[in-house]
N, C-alpha and C positions, 0 to 999 in steps of 0.2 A: 289671366290666361283665358282664352276662349278653343271652343273644338274646330280642329282644321275643318272638319265636314258641315256640320250645319251652325255656327258662330256664337252658340249658346254658351254661356260662362259657365267654367270648369270650377269645381266647388273640393273635388274628392282630389286626396293627392294621388291616389293611383290615375284615376283622368287626367289630370296635367300631367304624371308623368308621359302617359301614352301618346297625350295630345288629342284625344277624340274622350266626351264622354261617354258612359254606359250602353247609350239604344244604339249611338253611333257605331262603335266598336263592334258589338253585337251583330248589327246589319253587315260589317262589311267582311266578318270574320264569324261566321254560320258553325253553328257548333255540328258534328257528324252526324246524322241517323242513328241511334243507338235502339238496338232489339231489345225483349223485355228483362233479357239477363244481365241486360247492362253494357253489353258487348257492343264493336261497332259492326254492323252486317258487312262490311265487307263488298255490297250488292255495285254492282253498275251497270244499271241500263243499256250503255254502249257495250259494256261487255260480252252481255248475253247473247249467245250465237243464234238461239230458237226462240227469240223476239221477231214478230213483225209486223209492220207497220199495214192495220187493216186495208186495204186494196193496192198498194205496192206491188206492181209486177216486179220479177223477177227480171236479171238480165238477158236470159236465155228466151224469155218469154216476147221481149224487147227489138231481139236481133230475129226470133221468128216472122217477125210483122213483116219484114224486109225494107224497112223505109232507110231510105240512103241518105239522107238529111237534104238532099237537092229537093226544089219546089216543084209541086205535081207526083211526089211521092215515091212509088217503087221506080 
């Protein structure tokens, strides 16, 4: 049997059952980041309300510019 991702021959019984070799399986199913005490941190940057991208404008700043979307600006 061969790996469904890379086409290499599968030798291990577990790999044959999964259909993927150990390296391809790890690439497709990365482990969650663990903290030093071994538990998942649960931190997600997308959920962090205090994170800001450097140079990113707030919506209110954009609206204060007065740009109406037509050519020529204001």
